[in-house]
C-alpha positions as CSV (number, residue, x, y, z in Angstrom):
1,M,-22.0,23.6,-74.5
2,A,-24.0,24.0,-77.7
3,F,-24.0,27.8,-77.9
4,S,-21.5,30.3,-79.4
5,D,-23.4,33.6,-79.4
6,H,-24.5,35.8,-76.5
7,R,-25.9,32.8,-74.7
8,Y,-22.4,31.3,-74.4
9,D,-21.3,34.7,-73.1
10,W,-23.9,34.5,-70.4
11,A,-22.8,31.0,-69.5
12,V,-19.1,32.1,-69.3
13,D,-20.1,35.1,-67.1
14,T,-22.1,32.8,-64.8
15,A,-19.3,30.3,-64.5
16,E,-17.0,33.2,-63.5
17,R,-19.4,34.3,-60.9
18,F,-19.3,30.8,-59.4
19,N,-15.5,30.6,-59.6
20,A,-15.3,33.9,-57.6
21,L,-17.0,32.2,-54.7
22,Y,-14.4,29.4,-54.3
23,D,-10.6,29.6,-54.1
24,D,-10.1,26.0,-55.2
25,I,-12.7,25.5,-58.0
26,N,-12.4,26.6,-61.5
27,V,-15.1,26.0,-64.1
28,T,-14.2,26.5,-67.7
29,M,-16.8,26.6,-70.5
30,V,-16.2,25.1,-74.0
31,S,-18.4,26.0,-77.0
32,V,-19.4,23.2,-79.4
33,V,-21.3,23.7,-82.6
34,D,-24.4,21.6,-81.9
35,Y,-25.9,18.9,-79.7
36,D,-25.0,16.0,-82.0
37,T,-21.4,17.1,-82.0
38,I,-21.4,17.2,-78.2
39,V,-22.6,13.5,-78.1
40,N,-20.0,12.5,-80.7
41,N,-17.1,14.4,-79.0
42,Y,-18.0,13.1,-75.6
43,T,-18.1,9.5,-76.9
44,L,-14.7,9.9,-78.4
45,G,-13.5,11.4,-75.2
46,R,-14.6,8.5,-73.2
47,E,-12.8,6.1,-75.5
48,D,-9.5,8.0,-75.2
49,G,-9.9,9.0,-71.6
50,N,-10.1,12.7,-72.2
51,Y,-13.6,14.0,-71.4
52,P,-15.2,16.8,-69.4
53,E,-16.6,16.5,-65.9
54,I,-19.9,18.1,-67.0
55,V,-21.6,17.8,-70.4
56,Q,-24.7,19.3,-71.8
57,L,-26.9,16.6,-73.4
58,F,-30.1,17.4,-75.3
59,D,-33.4,15.8,-74.5
60,A,-33.2,13.1,-77.1
61,A,-29.8,12.0,-75.7
62,L,-31.5,10.9,-72.4
63,Q,-31.5,7.2,-73.4
64,F,-27.9,7.5,-74.6
65,A,-26.9,8.9,-71.2
66,V,-28.7,6.0,-69.4
67,D,-27.4,3.2,-71.6
68,S,-23.8,4.4,-71.7
69,K,-23.5,4.2,-67.9
70,W,-21.0,7.0,-68.1
71,F,-22.8,9.4,-65.7
72,S,-23.5,9.7,-62.0
73,Y,-27.1,10.7,-61.3
74,A,-27.5,14.0,-59.6
75,E,-29.8,12.7,-56.9
76,D,-27.2,9.9,-56.0
77,I,-24.5,12.5,-55.7
78,I,-26.6,14.8,-53.4
79,A,-27.6,11.8,-51.3
80,G,-30.4,13.5,-49.4
81,R,-28.5,16.6,-48.5
82,D,-30.2,20.1,-48.7
83,E,-27.0,21.8,-49.9
84,V,-23.7,21.0,-51.6
85,L,-20.7,23.2,-50.8
86,G,-23.2,25.9,-49.8
87,Q,-25.4,25.6,-52.9
88,A,-29.0,24.9,-52.1
89,V,-30.8,21.8,-53.3
90,D,-34.5,22.2,-54.0
91,F,-35.9,19.6,-56.5
92,D,-39.5,20.5,-55.5
93,D,-39.0,24.0,-57.0
94,I,-38.4,22.5,-60.5
95,I,-41.4,22.7,-62.8
96,P,-42.9,19.2,-62.6
97,V,-43.0,18.4,-66.4
98,I,-39.3,19.1,-66.5
99,S,-38.4,17.0,-63.4
100,N,-40.6,14.1,-64.7
101,Y,-38.8,14.0,-68.0
102,Y,-35.3,13.7,-66.5
103,T,-36.2,11.3,-63.7
104,V,-35.0,7.8,-64.5
105,D,-36.4,4.9,-62.5
106,G,-37.5,7.3,-59.8
107,V,-34.1,9.1,-59.5
108,W,-33.4,12.7,-60.6
109,A,-30.7,12.0,-63.2
110,S,-29.4,15.3,-64.5
111,V,-29.7,19.0,-63.7
112,A,-32.3,21.0,-65.6
113,W,-31.1,24.1,-67.4
114,N,-32.2,25.1,-70.9
115,T,-35.7,23.8,-71.5
116,S,-37.9,24.9,-74.4
117,T,-41.0,24.1,-76.5
118,P,-42.2,25.3,-79.9
119,I,-44.4,28.4,-80.1
120,M,-45.9,30.4,-82.9
121,Y,-44.6,33.9,-83.8
122,Y,-46.9,36.3,-85.7
123,N,-46.3,39.6,-87.5
124,V,-49.5,41.3,-86.3
125,D,-49.2,44.1,-88.7
126,L,-49.3,41.8,-91.7
127,L,-52.2,39.8,-90.2
128,Q,-54.2,42.9,-89.6
129,A,-53.5,44.2,-93.1
130,A,-55.0,41.0,-94.4
131,G,-58.1,41.4,-92.2
132,I,-57.0,38.7,-89.7
133,E,-57.8,39.8,-86.1
134,E,-57.4,36.6,-84.2
135,L,-54.0,34.8,-84.0
136,P,-54.2,31.4,-85.7
137,T,-54.0,28.5,-83.2
138,T,-54.8,25.5,-85.4
139,W,-53.6,24.1,-88.7
140,A,-56.9,25.2,-90.2
141,D,-56.5,28.7,-88.9
142,I,-53.1,28.9,-90.5
143,L,-54.4,27.7,-93.9
144,D,-57.2,30.2,-93.7
145,A,-54.8,33.0,-92.7
146,C,-52.5,32.1,-95.6
147,A,-55.3,32.2,-98.1
148,A,-56.2,35.7,-96.8
149,L,-52.5,36.8,-97.1
150,Q,-52.0,35.4,-100.6
151,P,-52.8,38.7,-102.3
152,M,-49.9,40.3,-100.4
153,V,-47.7,37.5,-101.8
154,D,-49.0,38.0,-105.3
155,D,-48.2,41.8,-105.2
156,G,-44.8,41.3,-103.8
157,T,-45.4,42.8,-100.4
158,I,-44.2,39.5,-98.7
159,S,-42.4,36.5,-100.0
160,A,-44.9,33.9,-98.5
161,C,-47.4,33.4,-95.8
162,A,-45.2,31.3,-93.6
163,T,-41.8,29.8,-93.0
164,W,-40.2,27.8,-90.2
165,P,-37.4,25.3,-89.7
166,F,-38.2,21.9,-91.4
167,S,-37.3,19.9,-88.3
168,G,-38.2,16.5,-87.0
169,W,-38.7,18.1,-83.6
170,F,-41.9,19.6,-84.9
171,I,-43.1,16.2,-86.1
172,E,-42.5,14.8,-82.7
173,Q,-44.5,17.6,-81.1
174,W,-47.4,17.2,-83.5
175,L,-47.6,13.5,-82.9
176,A,-47.5,14.0,-79.2
177,Q,-50.3,16.6,-79.5
178,Q,-52.4,14.0,-81.3
179,N,-51.6,11.4,-78.5
180,E,-49.6,9.2,-80.9
181,Y,-46.2,7.6,-80.6
182,M,-43.5,8.4,-83.1
183,V,-41.9,4.9,-82.9
184,N,-43.0,1.6,-81.6
185,N,-42.8,0.2,-78.1
186,E,-44.4,3.3,-76.6
187,N,-41.7,5.6,-78.0
188,G,-39.0,3.2,-76.8
189,R,-40.1,3.2,-73.1
190,A,-41.7,-0.2,-73.1
191,G,-38.8,-1.7,-75.0
192,R,-36.1,-0.7,-77.4
193,A,-37.8,1.0,-80.5
194,T,-37.3,-0.9,-83.7
195,E,-39.5,0.9,-86.2
196,F,-41.3,4.2,-87.0
197,N,-45.0,4.4,-86.8
198,L,-45.4,6.0,-90.3
199,D,-48.6,4.3,-91.2
200,T,-50.9,6.2,-88.8
201,D,-53.6,8.8,-89.3
202,A,-51.6,11.2,-87.2
203,Y,-48.6,11.0,-89.5
204,R,-50.8,11.3,-92.6
205,A,-52.4,14.4,-91.1
206,I,-49.0,16.1,-90.7
207,A,-48.0,15.2,-94.2
208,E,-51.3,16.6,-95.6
209,F,-50.9,19.8,-93.7
210,Y,-47.4,20.3,-95.2
211,R,-48.8,19.4,-98.6
212,E,-51.5,22.0,-98.3
213,L,-49.0,24.6,-97.2
214,Y,-46.4,23.9,-99.9
215,S,-48.7,23.1,-102.9
216,N,-50.5,26.4,-102.4
217,G,-47.3,28.4,-102.2
218,Y,-48.0,29.4,-98.6
219,F,-44.7,28.0,-97.2
220,I,-41.0,28.7,-97.9
221,F,-38.8,25.6,-97.5
222,E,-35.3,26.8,-96.5
223,G,-33.5,23.5,-95.9
224,Q,-33.7,20.5,-93.6
225,D,-33.0,21.5,-90.0
226,Q,-32.0,25.0,-91.0
227,W,-33.0,27.5,-88.2
228,G,-31.2,30.7,-89.1
229,P,-32.6,31.4,-92.6
230,P,-36.3,31.0,-91.6
231,T,-35.7,33.2,-88.6
232,Q,-34.1,35.9,-90.7
233,T,-36.9,35.7,-93.3
234,F,-39.5,36.2,-90.6
235,V,-37.8,39.0,-88.7
236,S,-37.2,40.8,-92.0
237,G,-40.9,41.1,-92.5
238,K,-41.0,38.7,-95.5
239,T,-43.5,36.3,-93.9
240,A,-46.4,36.7,-91.5
241,I,-46.2,33.3,-89.7
242,F,-43.2,31.7,-88.1
243,M,-42.9,28.6,-85.8
244,S,-39.8,28.1,-83.7
245,S,-38.5,27.2,-80.3
246,S,-39.4,29.4,-77.4
247,A,-35.6,29.6,-77.0
248,A,-35.8,32.0,-80.0
249,A,-38.0,34.5,-78.1
250,R,-35.2,37.1,-77.5
251,A,-33.8,36.9,-81.0
252,V,-37.2,37.1,-82.7
253,S,-38.4,39.9,-80.4
254,E,-35.4,42.0,-81.0
255,G,-35.4,41.3,-84.7
256,A,-39.1,42.3,-85.0
257,A,-38.4,45.5,-83.1
258,E,-35.5,46.4,-85.3
259,T,-37.6,45.8,-88.5
260,G,-40.5,47.7,-86.9
261,F,-43.4,45.4,-86.7
262,A,-45.7,44.3,-83.9
263,L,-45.0,40.7,-82.7
264,D,-47.3,38.4,-80.9
265,T,-47.1,34.7,-79.9
266,V,-49.3,31.7,-79.0
267,G,-48.6,28.1,-78.4
268,M,-47.7,25.7,-81.2
269,A,-50.5,25.3,-83.7
270,H,-52.3,22.0,-83.5
271,N,-54.4,19.7,-85.6
272,Q,-58.0,20.7,-84.9
273,D,-59.3,17.4,-86.2
274,A,-57.3,15.1,-84.0
275,P,-59.6,12.5,-82.4
276,S,-57.9,12.9,-79.0
277,G,-58.1,16.7,-79.1
278,W,-55.0,18.7,-78.2
279,V,-53.2,16.8,-75.4
280,G,-50.2,19.1,-75.0
281,N,-46.6,19.5,-76.1
282,I,-43.4,17.8,-75.1
283,L,-40.3,19.7,-73.9
284,G,-37.0,20.2,-75.7
285,G,-33.7,21.7,-74.8
286,A,-31.0,20.0,-72.6
287,T,-29.8,19.3,-69.2
288,M,-26.4,19.0,-67.5
289,W,-24.9,15.6,-66.7
290,I,-22.0,14.8,-64.4
291,S,-19.4,12.2,-65.6
292,N,-18.9,9.2,-63.3
293,G,-15.6,8.1,-61.9
294,L,-14.5,11.6,-60.8
295,A,-12.5,12.2,-57.6
296,P,-14.9,12.9,-54.8
297,E,-13.9,16.6,-54.5
298,V,-14.3,17.1,-58.2
299,E,-17.7,15.5,-58.2
300,E,-18.7,17.8,-55.3
301,A,-17.5,20.8,-57.1
302,A,-19.4,19.8,-60.3
303,M,-22.6,19.3,-58.4
304,A,-22.3,22.6,-56.6
305,F,-21.7,24.4,-59.8
306,L,-24.8,22.9,-61.5
307,L,-26.9,23.8,-58.5
308,F,-25.6,27.4,-58.7
309,F,-26.0,27.5,-62.5
310,S,-29.7,26.6,-62.3
311,N,-30.7,28.4,-59.1
312,T,-33.6,30.9,-58.9
313,E,-31.7,34.0,-60.0
314,N,-29.6,32.4,-62.7
315,S,-32.5,30.5,-64.2
316,A,-34.4,33.8,-64.4
317,S,-31.4,35.6,-66.0
318,W,-30.8,32.8,-68.5
319,H,-34.5,33.1,-69.5
320,T,-34.0,36.8,-70.3
321,A,-30.8,36.0,-72.3
322,S,-32.5,33.5,-74.5
323,G,-36.2,32.7,-74.1
324,Y,-35.7,29.3,-72.7
325,V,-38.3,28.5,-70.1
326,P,-37.2,29.2,-66.5
327,V,-36.9,25.7,-64.9
328,R,-37.9,26.9,-61.5
329,N,-41.3,28.1,-60.2
330,S,-39.4,30.5,-58.0
331,S,-37.7,32.0,-61.1
332,I,-41.1,32.8,-62.6
333,D,-42.2,34.4,-59.3
334,L,-39.0,36.5,-59.2
335,L,-39.5,37.7,-62.8
336,S,-43.1,38.6,-61.9
337,N,-42.2,40.6,-58.8
338,L,-39.0,42.5,-59.6
339,E,-37.3,45.1,-57.4
340,P,-34.5,47.6,-58.2
341,G,-31.1,46.1,-58.1
342,N,-32.2,42.8,-59.5
343,E,-29.4,42.6,-62.2
344,I,-31.2,39.8,-64.0
345,L,-31.4,41.0,-67.7
346,W,-28.5,40.0,-69.9
347,D,-27.4,43.0,-71.8
348,I,-25.9,41.7,-75.1
349,P,-23.9,44.9,-76.1
350,S,-22.1,45.1,-72.8
351,G,-21.9,41.4,-72.1
352,S,-23.1,41.9,-68.5
353,R,-26.2,41.7,-66.3
354,V,-28.2,44.8,-65.8
355,D,-31.5,45.6,-64.0
356,I,-34.8,44.8,-65.5
357,E,-36.5,48.2,-65.1
358,A,-40.1,46.9,-65.1
359,D,-41.5,45.3,-61.9
360,D,-43.0,42.5,-63.9
361,W,-41.0,41.0,-66.7
362,Y,-43.9,39.1,-68.2
363,A,-46.2,42.1,-68.2
364,A,-43.5,44.1,-70.0
365,F,-42.5,41.3,-72.4
366,P,-45.5,39.0,-72.7
367,N,-44.1,37.0,-75.6
368,Y,-41.6,35.4,-73.2
369,L,-44.5,33.9,-71.1
370,T,-46.2,31.9,-73.9
371,A,-44.0,28.8,-73.5
372,S,-44.7,28.7,-69.7
373,T,-48.5,28.9,-69.9
């Protein structure tokens, strides 16, 4: 599992909750530094015969999972049943865009869990101090906001207008928003991809946007694929504009509250001049895959655990612990209609679940809803 902070603590606690239900099943979590390392370690494990029954693979590893032939598809394991060892099966409850992504040749391949998409985070106090009343939603809006904020940079109030991780994931998103493929052969779906589509208007538009940001001193570059430093810069109040995964919602919300500024969010900013208009984002995050070749009773236990791990209550609780999108419609309904005794909120200091005191999580914490709307 590619988490080592309070999100890993949540996962361990949830596994222990599952283990308590069964005398003959024991699920053990292992923390790994990142998604790429998981793929590398699992590959080495398959080669030496020492590999886990369940592995978390990020969205871009879907083709790896299919090509390797190392996994049993969830739908094949379930084989039309409505429960596995007492854990309910309800694929129809999964948000359609998530189920579509992880359906391979018409078969539900893996079990959805941590799903995300990029969103914009704004320091409302800084924007208002610069006379900006509307949250920027396009690239042009961001450039205009940065021009208005520049006097605050010049006088040392803030370090720059904006910062965010310099990540290829955002390039993927911006190309998808412009209805363009990142690589040939329809992003590898019509045939194996062999080249990047760098010579396109969509790619050039992204490069020009970055050029405008950087050449005007609006943007702080803090390293390739570095997520921690830009987050810290923003929550410290040193920039007004930040883009990151919706999975950062809890960390950014709590950081903003600690620093003492008002936070607001909108969807990922888009190219207002795209000929296609805005056509939407793609998802990120990861799902859980079950290794093939397991003993039948082990495969059953693995499947039951993943159904439990992503059920309505646990998907809702995982969302509060992180900001990852709830994968189930029923989880969104649950969070919107809470009752006392819900024990859904992950309390970081105590490492336990406590009640959400509001009756509507999203009304009380609207920044968590942005990614789901």
